[in-house]
CHARMM-style PDB file with segment names, atoms N, HN, CA, C and O in Angstrom:
ATOM      1  N   MET     1     -12.412 -24.350  -7.862  1.00  0.00      PROA
ATOM      2  CA  MET     1     -11.213 -24.799  -6.846  1.00  0.00      PROA
ATOM      3  C   MET     1     -11.690 -23.985  -5.422  1.00  0.00      PROA
ATOM      4  O   MET     1     -12.055 -22.822  -5.254  1.00  0.00      PROA
ATOM      5  N   TRP     2     -11.512 -25.181  -4.427  1.00  0.00      PROA
ATOM      6  HN  TRP     2     -11.215 -26.126  -4.564  1.00  0.00      PROA
ATOM      7  CA  TRP     2     -11.963 -25.026  -3.059  1.00  0.00      PROA
ATOM      8  C   TRP     2     -11.069 -24.675  -2.125  1.00  0.00      PROA
ATOM      9  O   TRP     2     -10.230 -25.526  -1.829  1.00  0.00      PROA
ATOM     10  N   GLY     3     -11.040 -23.764  -1.653  1.00  0.00      PROA
ATOM     11  HN  GLY     3     -11.722 -23.073  -1.893  1.00  0.00      PROA
ATOM     12  CA  GLY     3     -10.024 -23.288  -0.660  1.00  0.00      PROA
ATOM     13  C   GLY     3      -9.981 -21.733  -0.613  1.00  0.00      PROA
ATOM     14  O   GLY     3     -10.727 -20.998  -1.260  1.00  0.00      PROA
ATOM     15  N   LYS     4      -8.931 -21.305   0.309  1.00  0.00      PROA
ATOM     16  HN  LYS     4      -8.325 -21.902   0.835  1.00  0.00      PROA
ATOM     17  CA  LYS     4      -9.324 -19.966   0.920  1.00  0.00      PROA
ATOM     18  C   LYS     4      -9.542 -18.874  -0.728  1.00  0.00      PROA
ATOM     19  O   LYS     4      -9.051 -19.098  -1.834  1.00  0.00      PROA
ATOM     20  N   SER     5     -10.446 -17.716  -0.297  1.00  0.00      PROA
ATOM     21  HN  SER     5     -10.846 -17.534   0.602  1.00  0.00      PROA
ATOM     22  CA  SER     5     -10.722 -17.026  -1.495  1.00  0.00      PROA
ATOM     23  C   SER     5      -9.422 -15.641  -1.327  1.00  0.00      PROA
ATOM     24  O   SER     5      -8.727 -15.469  -0.326  1.00  0.00      PROA
ATOM     25  N   LYS     6      -9.391 -14.996  -2.307  1.00  0.00      PROA
ATOM     26  HN  LYS     6      -9.956 -15.136  -3.121  1.00  0.00      PROA
ATOM     27  CA  LYS     6      -8.568 -14.153  -2.594  1.00  0.00      PROA
ATOM     28  C   LYS     6      -9.246 -12.676  -2.104  1.00  0.00      PROA
ATOM     29  O   LYS     6      -8.629 -11.646  -2.372  1.00  0.00      PROA
ATOM     30  N   TYR     7     -10.250 -12.625  -1.538  1.00  0.00      PROA
ATOM     31  HN  TYR     7     -10.751 -13.462  -1.321  1.00  0.00      PROA
ATOM     32  CA  TYR     7     -10.656 -11.615  -1.155  1.00  0.00      PROA
ATOM     33  C   TYR     7     -11.185 -11.620   0.225  1.00  0.00      PROA
ATOM     34  O   TYR     7     -12.104 -12.437   0.290  1.00  0.00      PROA
ATOM     35  N   LYS     8     -10.981 -11.067   1.283  1.00  0.00      PROA
ATOM     36  HN  LYS     8     -10.234 -10.404   1.230  1.00  0.00      PROA
ATOM     37  CA  LYS     8     -11.201 -10.800   2.696  1.00  0.00      PROA
ATOM     38  C   LYS     8     -12.804  -9.910   2.724  1.00  0.00      PROA
ATOM     39  O   LYS     8     -13.210  -9.112   1.879  1.00  0.00      PROA
ATOM     40  N   LYS     9     -13.495 -10.367   3.984  1.00  0.00      PROA
ATOM     41  HN  LYS     9     -13.165 -11.015   4.671  1.00  0.00      PROA
ATOM     42  CA  LYS     9     -14.575  -9.869   4.354  1.00  0.00      PROA
ATOM     43  C   LYS     9     -14.565  -9.545   5.776  1.00  0.00      PROA
ATOM     44  O   LYS     9     -13.902 -10.136   6.629  1.00  0.00      PROA
ATOM     45  N   GLN    10     -15.370  -8.540   5.970  1.00  0.00      PROA
ATOM     46  HN  GLN    10     -15.909  -8.060   5.277  1.00  0.00      PROA
ATOM     47  CA  GLN    10     -15.822  -8.196   7.179  1.00  0.00      PROA
ATOM     48  C   GLN    10     -17.181  -7.606   7.254  1.00  0.00      PROA
ATOM     49  O   GLN    10     -17.834  -7.554   6.211  1.00  0.00      PROA
ATOM     50  N   SER    11     -17.684  -7.159   8.352  1.00  0.00      PROA
ATOM     51  HN  SER    11     -17.154  -7.202   9.199  1.00  0.00      PROA
ATOM     52  CA  SER    11     -19.106  -7.074   8.177  1.00  0.00      PROA
ATOM     53  C   SER    11     -19.483  -5.966   7.060  1.00  0.00      PROA
ATOM     54  O   SER    11     -20.456  -6.151   6.329  1.00  0.00      PROA
ATOM     55  N   HSD    12     -18.932  -5.174   6.986  1.00  0.00      PROA
ATOM     56  HN  HSD    12     -18.141  -5.024   7.579  1.00  0.00      PROA
ATOM     57  CA  HSD    12     -19.581  -3.874   6.130  1.00  0.00      PROA
ATOM     58  C   HSD    12     -18.915  -3.692   4.703  1.00  0.00      PROA
ATOM     59  O   HSD    12     -19.234  -2.979   3.752  1.00  0.00      PROA
ATOM     60  N   VAL    13     -17.729  -4.717   4.919  1.00  0.00      PROA
ATOM     61  HN  VAL    13     -17.470  -5.296   5.692  1.00  0.00      PROA
ATOM     62  CA  VAL    13     -16.620  -4.229   3.506  1.00  0.00      PROA
ATOM     63  C   VAL    13     -16.314  -6.036   2.911  1.00  0.00      PROA
ATOM     64  O   VAL    13     -16.527  -7.018   3.622  1.00  0.00      PROA
ATOM     65  N   VAL    14     -15.899  -6.078   1.784  1.00  0.00      PROA
ATOM     66  HN  VAL    14     -15.726  -5.281   1.206  1.00  0.00      PROA
ATOM     67  CA  VAL    14     -15.373  -6.869   1.014  1.00  0.00      PROA
ATOM     68  C   VAL    14     -13.961  -6.495   0.390  1.00  0.00      PROA
ATOM     69  O   VAL    14     -14.258  -5.530  -0.314  1.00  0.00      PROA
ATOM     70  N   TYR    15     -12.708  -6.684   0.254  1.00  0.00      PROA
ATOM     71  HN  TYR    15     -12.467  -7.469   0.826  1.00  0.00      PROA
ATOM     72  CA  TYR    15     -11.739  -5.912  -0.176  1.00  0.00      PROA
ATOM     73  C   TYR    15     -10.330  -7.000  -0.357  1.00  0.00      PROA
ATOM     74  O   TYR    15     -10.000  -7.840   0.480  1.00  0.00      PROA
ATOM     75  N   LYS    16      -9.827  -6.805  -1.299  1.00  0.00      PROA
ATOM     76  HN  LYS    16     -10.095  -6.123  -1.979  1.00  0.00      PROA
ATOM     77  CA  LYS    16      -8.453  -7.427  -1.666  1.00  0.00      PROA
ATOM     78  C   LYS    16      -7.506  -6.585  -1.436  1.00  0.00      PROA
ATOM     79  O   LYS    16      -7.693  -5.395  -1.690  1.00  0.00      PROA
ATOM     80  N   CYS    17      -6.588  -6.926  -1.034  1.00  0.00      PROA
ATOM     81  HN  CYS    17      -6.436  -7.892  -0.828  1.00  0.00      PROA
ATOM     82  CA  CYS    17      -5.265  -5.935  -0.205  1.00  0.00      PROA
ATOM     83  C   CYS    17      -3.682  -6.558  -0.581  1.00  0.00      PROA
ATOM     84  O   CYS    17      -3.001  -7.384   0.027  1.00  0.00      PROA
ATOM     85  N   ASP    18      -3.358  -5.629  -2.116  1.00  0.00      PROA
ATOM     86  HN  ASP    18      -3.912  -4.958  -2.610  1.00  0.00      PROA
ATOM     87  CA  ASP    18      -2.360  -6.356  -2.774  1.00  0.00      PROA
ATOM     88  C   ASP    18      -1.037  -5.922  -2.036  1.00  0.00      PROA
ATOM     89  O   ASP    18      -0.422  -6.923  -1.670  1.00  0.00      PROA
ATOM     90  N   TYR    19      -0.533  -4.980  -1.769  1.00  0.00      PROA
ATOM     91  HN  TYR    19      -1.034  -4.167  -2.066  1.00  0.00      PROA
ATOM     92  CA  TYR    19       0.018  -4.109  -0.944  1.00  0.00      PROA
ATOM     93  C   TYR    19       0.187  -3.436   0.354  1.00  0.00      PROA
ATOM     94  O   TYR    19      -0.752  -2.682   0.608  1.00  0.00      PROA
ATOM     95  N   HSD    20       1.175  -3.492   1.313  1.00  0.00      PROA
ATOM     96  HN  HSD    20       1.938  -4.104   1.107  1.00  0.00      PROA
ATOM     97  CA  HSD    20       0.770  -3.182   2.510  1.00  0.00      PROA
ATOM     98  C   HSD    20       1.986  -2.317   2.587  1.00  0.00      PROA
ATOM     99  O   HSD    20       3.102  -2.825   2.695  1.00  0.00      PROA
ATOM    100  N   ILE    21       1.837  -1.272   2.543  1.00  0.00      PROA
ATOM    101  HN  ILE    21       0.931  -0.860   2.455  1.00  0.00      PROA
ATOM    102  CA  ILE    21       2.989  -0.004   2.803  1.00  0.00      PROA
ATOM    103  C   ILE    21       3.141   0.592   4.823  1.00  0.00      PROA
ATOM    104  O   ILE    21       2.326   1.279   5.439  1.00  0.00      PROA
ATOM    105  N   VAL    22       4.327   0.052   5.288  1.00  0.00      PROA
ATOM    106  HN  VAL    22       4.989  -0.506   4.787  1.00  0.00      PROA
ATOM    107  CA  VAL    22       4.116   0.902   6.667  1.00  0.00      PROA
ATOM    108  C   VAL    22       5.404   1.660   6.728  1.00  0.00      PROA
ATOM    109  O   VAL    22       6.545   1.402   6.342  1.00  0.00      PROA
ATOM    110  N   TRP    23       4.859   2.669   7.330  1.00  0.00      PROA
ATOM    111  HN  TRP    23       3.932   2.878   7.643  1.00  0.00      PROA
ATOM    112  CA  TRP    23       5.788   4.137   7.454  1.00  0.00      PROA
ATOM    113  C   TRP    23       6.529   3.776   9.015  1.00  0.00      PROA
ATOM    114  O   TRP    23       5.903   3.289   9.957  1.00  0.00      PROA
ATOM    115  N   THR    24       7.828   4.095   9.037  1.00  0.00      PROA
ATOM    116  HN  THR    24       8.336   4.490   8.272  1.00  0.00      PROA
ATOM    117  CA  THR    24       8.586   3.752  10.582  1.00  0.00      PROA
ATOM    118  C   THR    24       9.239   5.401  10.707  1.00  0.00      PROA
ATOM    119  O   THR    24       9.569   6.041   9.709  1.00  0.00      PROA
ATOM    120  N   ARG    25       9.337   5.884  11.996  1.00  0.00      PROA
ATOM    121  HN  ARG    25       9.069   5.364  12.807  1.00  0.00      PROA
ATOM    122  CA  ARG    25      10.180   6.773  11.792  1.00  0.00      PROA
ATOM    123  C   ARG    25      11.922   6.690  12.382  1.00  0.00      PROA
ATOM    124  O   ARG    25      12.764   7.561  12.600  1.00  0.00      PROA
ATOM    125  N   LYS    26      11.923   5.126  12.499  1.00  0.00      PROA
ATOM    126  HN  LYS    26      11.238   4.419  12.323  1.00  0.00      PROA
ATOM    127  CA  LYS    26      13.220   4.652  12.726  1.00  0.00      PROA
ATOM    128  C   LYS    26      14.572   5.827  12.207  1.00  0.00      PROA
ATOM    129  O   LYS    26      15.445   6.376  12.879  1.00  0.00      PROA
ATOM    130  N   TYR    27      14.294   5.878  10.907  1.00  0.00      PROA
ATOM    131  HN  TYR    27      13.585   5.432  10.360  1.00  0.00      PROA
ATOM    132  CA  TYR    27      15.266   6.265  10.039  1.00  0.00      PROA
ATOM    133  C   TYR    27      15.127   7.593   9.795  1.00  0.00      PROA
ATOM    134  O   TYR    27      13.955   7.922   9.615  1.00  0.00      PROA
ATOM    135  N   ARG    28      15.993   8.540   9.723  1.00  0.00      PROA
ATOM    136  HN  ARG    28      16.945   8.273   9.869  1.00  0.00      PROA
ATOM    137  CA  ARG    28      15.771   9.975   9.079  1.00  0.00      PROA
ATOM    138  C   ARG    28      16.155  10.763   7.744  1.00  0.00      PROA
ATOM    139  O   ARG    28      16.044  11.893   7.268  1.00  0.00      PROA
ATOM    140  N   PHE    29      16.758   9.291   7.364  1.00  0.00      PROA
ATOM    141  HN  PHE    29      16.848   8.373   7.751  1.00  0.00      PROA
ATOM    142  CA  PHE    29      17.007   9.542   5.867  1.00  0.00      PROA
ATOM    143  C   PHE    29      15.932   9.396   5.288  1.00  0.00      PROA
ATOM    144  O   PHE    29      14.857   9.262   5.874  1.00  0.00      PROA
ATOM    145  N   ARG    30      16.123   9.406   3.782  1.00  0.00      PROA
ATOM    146  HN  ARG    30      16.996   9.515   3.306  1.00  0.00      PROA
ATOM    147  CA  ARG    30      15.571   8.861   2.959  1.00  0.00      PROA
ATOM    148  C   ARG    30      16.094   7.661   2.231  1.00  0.00      PROA
ATOM    149  O   ARG    30      17.236   7.556   1.785  1.00  0.00      PROA
ATOM    150  N   ILE    31      14.953   6.592   2.142  1.00  0.00      PROA
ATOM    151  HN  ILE    31      14.025   6.678   2.505  1.00  0.00      PROA
ATOM    152  CA  ILE    31      15.332   5.190   1.474  1.00  0.00      PROA
ATOM    153  C   ILE    31      15.063   5.177   0.169  1.00  0.00      PROA
ATOM    154  O   ILE    31      15.837   4.589  -0.586  1.00  0.00      PROA
ATOM    155  N   LEU    32      14.051   5.749  -0.268  1.00  0.00      PROA
ATOM    156  HN  LEU    32      13.422   6.227   0.345  1.00  0.00      PROA
ATOM    157  CA  LEU    32      13.866   5.856  -1.736  1.00  0.00      PROA
ATOM    158  C   LEU    32      14.300   7.122  -2.308  1.00  0.00      PROA
ATOM    159  O   LEU    32      13.698   8.159  -2.029  1.00  0.00      PROA
ATOM    160  N   THR    33      15.397   7.108  -3.161  1.00  0.00      PROA
ATOM    161  HN  THR    33      15.886   6.265  -3.387  1.00  0.00      PROA
ATOM    162  CA  THR    33      15.659   8.387  -3.722  1.00  0.00      PROA
ATOM    163  C   THR    33      15.593   8.123  -5.261  1.00  0.00      PROA
ATOM    164  O   THR    33      15.286   7.081  -5.841  1.00  0.00      PROA
ATOM    165  N   GLY    34      15.958   9.320  -5.768  1.00  0.00      PROA
ATOM    166  HN  GLY    34      16.208  10.166  -5.297  1.00  0.00      PROA
ATOM    167  CA  GLY    34      16.199   9.151  -7.095  1.00  0.00      PROA
ATOM    168  C   GLY    34      14.414   9.299  -8.111  1.00  0.00      PROA
ATOM    169  O   GLY    34      13.507  10.105  -7.903  1.00  0.00      PROA
ATOM    170  N   GLU    35      14.459   8.651  -8.724  1.00  0.00      PROA
ATOM    171  HN  GLU    35      15.196   7.996  -8.892  1.00  0.00      PROA
ATOM    172  CA  GLU    35      13.240   8.459  -9.502  1.00  0.00      PROA
ATOM    173  C   GLU    35      12.090   7.562  -8.740  1.00  0.00      PROA
ATOM    174  O   GLU    35      10.868   7.709  -8.717  1.00  0.00      PROA
ATOM    175  N   ALA    36      12.943   6.572  -8.120  1.00  0.00      PROA
ATOM    176  HN  ALA    36      13.936   6.452  -8.138  1.00  0.00      PROA
ATOM    177  CA  ALA    36      11.829   5.339  -7.527  1.00  0.00      PROA
ATOM    178  C   ALA    36      11.208   6.294  -6.447  1.00  0.00      PROA
ATOM    179  O   ALA    36       9.983   6.417  -6.470  1.00  0.00      PROA
ATOM    180  N   GLY    37      11.830   6.890  -5.631  1.00  0.00      PROA
ATOM    181  HN  GLY    37      12.825   6.791  -5.612  1.00  0.00      PROA
ATOM    182  CA  GLY    37      11.199   7.958  -4.746  1.00  0.00      PROA
ATOM    183  C   GLY    37      10.096   8.641  -5.195  1.00  0.00      PROA
ATOM    184  O   GLY    37       9.060   8.613  -4.531  1.00  0.00      PROA
ATOM    185  N   LEU    38      10.167   9.234  -6.197  1.00  0.00      PROA
ATOM    186  HN  LEU    38      11.009   9.257  -6.736  1.00  0.00      PROA
ATOM    187  CA  LEU    38       9.680  10.401  -6.802  1.00  0.00      PROA
ATOM    188  C   LEU    38       8.583   9.410  -7.360  1.00  0.00      PROA
ATOM    189  O   LEU    38       7.536  10.021  -7.150  1.00  0.00      PROA
ATOM    190  N   GLN    39       8.313   8.401  -7.862  1.00  0.00      PROA
ATOM    191  HN  GLN    39       9.164   7.904  -8.032  1.00  0.00      PROA
ATOM    192  CA  GLN    39       7.164   7.855  -8.410  1.00  0.00      PROA
ATOM    193  C   GLN    39       6.416   7.235  -7.323  1.00  0.00      PROA
ATOM    194  O   GLN    39       5.199   7.125  -7.466  1.00  0.00      PROA
ATOM    195  N   MET    40       7.133   6.693  -5.946  1.00  0.00      PROA
ATOM    196  HN  MET    40       8.122   6.783  -5.829  1.00  0.00      PROA
ATOM    197  CA  MET    40       6.246   6.445  -4.903  1.00  0.00      PROA
ATOM    198  C   MET    40       5.723   7.620  -4.432  1.00  0.00      PROA
ATOM    199  O   MET    40       4.528   7.520  -4.151  1.00  0.00      PROA
ATOM    200  N   GLN    41       6.252   8.798  -4.233  1.00  0.00      PROA
ATOM    201  HN  GLN    41       7.222   8.879  -4.461  1.00  0.00      PROA
ATOM    202  CA  GLN    41       5.545   9.810  -3.836  1.00  0.00      PROA
ATOM    203  C   GLN    41       3.953  10.368  -4.398  1.00  0.00      PROA
ATOM    204  O   GLN    41       2.999  10.725  -3.707  1.00  0.00      PROA
ATOM    205  N   ARG    42       4.087  10.283  -6.150  1.00  0.00      PROA
ATOM    206  HN  ARG    42       4.862   9.993  -6.712  1.00  0.00      PROA
ATOM    207  CA  ARG    42       3.225  10.322  -6.671  1.00  0.00      PROA
ATOM    208  C   ARG    42       2.038   9.339  -6.808  1.00  0.00      PROA
ATOM    209  O   ARG    42       1.065   9.901  -7.310  1.00  0.00      PROA
ATOM    210  N   ASP    43       1.860   8.214  -6.551  1.00  0.00      PROA
ATOM    211  HN  ASP    43       2.651   7.757  -6.144  1.00  0.00      PROA
ATOM    212  CA  ASP    43       1.388   6.608  -6.399  1.00  0.00      PROA
ATOM    213  C   ASP    43       0.882   6.936  -5.302  1.00  0.00      PROA
ATOM    214  O   ASP    43      -0.234   6.435  -5.165  1.00  0.00      PROA
ATOM    215  N   ILE    44       1.288   7.707  -4.255  1.00  0.00      PROA
ATOM    216  HN  ILE    44       2.194   8.113  -4.367  1.00  0.00      PROA
ATOM    217  CA  ILE    44       0.831   7.749  -2.887  1.00  0.00      PROA
ATOM    218  C   ILE    44      -0.052   8.878  -2.842  1.00  0.00      PROA
ATOM    219  O   ILE    44      -1.088   8.649  -2.216  1.00  0.00      PROA
ATOM    220  N   ARG    45       0.045   9.919  -3.277  1.00  0.00      PROA
ATOM    221  HN  ARG    45       0.886  10.105  -3.786  1.00  0.00      PROA
ATOM    222  CA  ARG    45      -0.352  11.023  -3.195  1.00  0.00      PROA
ATOM    223  C   ARG    45      -1.988  10.530  -4.439  1.00  0.00      PROA
ATOM    224  O   ARG    45      -3.114  10.846  -4.055  1.00  0.00      PROA
ATOM    225  N   MET    46      -1.838   9.947  -5.512  1.00  0.00      PROA
ATOM    226  HN  MET    46      -0.923   9.690  -5.824  1.00  0.00      PROA
ATOM    227  CA  MET    46      -2.556   9.488  -6.296  1.00  0.00      PROA
ATOM    228  C   MET    46      -3.800   8.420  -5.471  1.00  0.00      PROA
ATOM    229  O   MET    46      -5.031   8.416  -5.487  1.00  0.00      PROA
ATOM    230  N   TYR    47      -3.107   7.856  -5.012  1.00  0.00      PROA
ATOM    231  HN  TYR    47      -2.107   7.860  -4.998  1.00  0.00      PROA
ATOM    232  CA  TYR    47      -3.844   6.605  -4.160  1.00  0.00      PROA
ATOM    233  C   TYR    47      -4.617   7.174  -3.053  1.00  0.00      PROA
ATOM    234  O   TYR    47      -5.782   6.791  -2.945  1.00  0.00      PROA
ATOM    235  N   SER    48      -4.292   7.780  -2.456  1.00  0.00      PROA
ATOM    236  HN  SER    48      -3.346   8.091  -2.544  1.00  0.00      PROA
ATOM    237  CA  SER    48      -4.741   8.801  -1.025  1.00  0.00      PROA
ATOM    238  C   SER    48      -6.137   9.604  -1.345  1.00  0.00      PROA
ATOM    239  O   SER    48      -7.103   9.596  -0.581  1.00  0.00      PROA
ATOM    240  N   GLU    49      -6.074  10.432  -2.843  1.00  0.00      PROA
ATOM    241  HN  GLU    49      -5.290  10.438  -3.463  1.00  0.00      PROA
ATOM    242  CA  GLU    49      -7.134  11.086  -3.330  1.00  0.00      PROA
ATOM    243  C   GLU    49      -8.021  10.284  -3.516  1.00  0.00      PROA
ATOM    244  O   GLU    49      -9.055  10.935  -3.667  1.00  0.00      PROA
ATOM    245  N   TYR    50      -8.265   8.982  -3.613  1.00  0.00      PROA
ATOM    246  HN  TYR    50      -7.425   8.453  -3.490  1.00  0.00      PROA
ATOM    247  CA  TYR    50      -9.489   8.319  -4.109  1.00  0.00      PROA
ATOM    248  C   TYR    50     -10.112   7.931  -2.952  1.00  0.00      PROA
ATOM    249  OT1 TYR    50     -11.188   7.335  -2.999  1.00  0.00      PROA
TER     250      TYR     50
END
């Protein structure tokens, strides 16, 4: 198939970004609570260790 690649390239890296997480300070209360919030915390810690 001809067209846009699912991978992005820069001079020193080739990558594929599936998710983009943006943190803002506008809200001071937790939006993700309960099990969803805990799972997100675990995932962020796991990915940041890579």
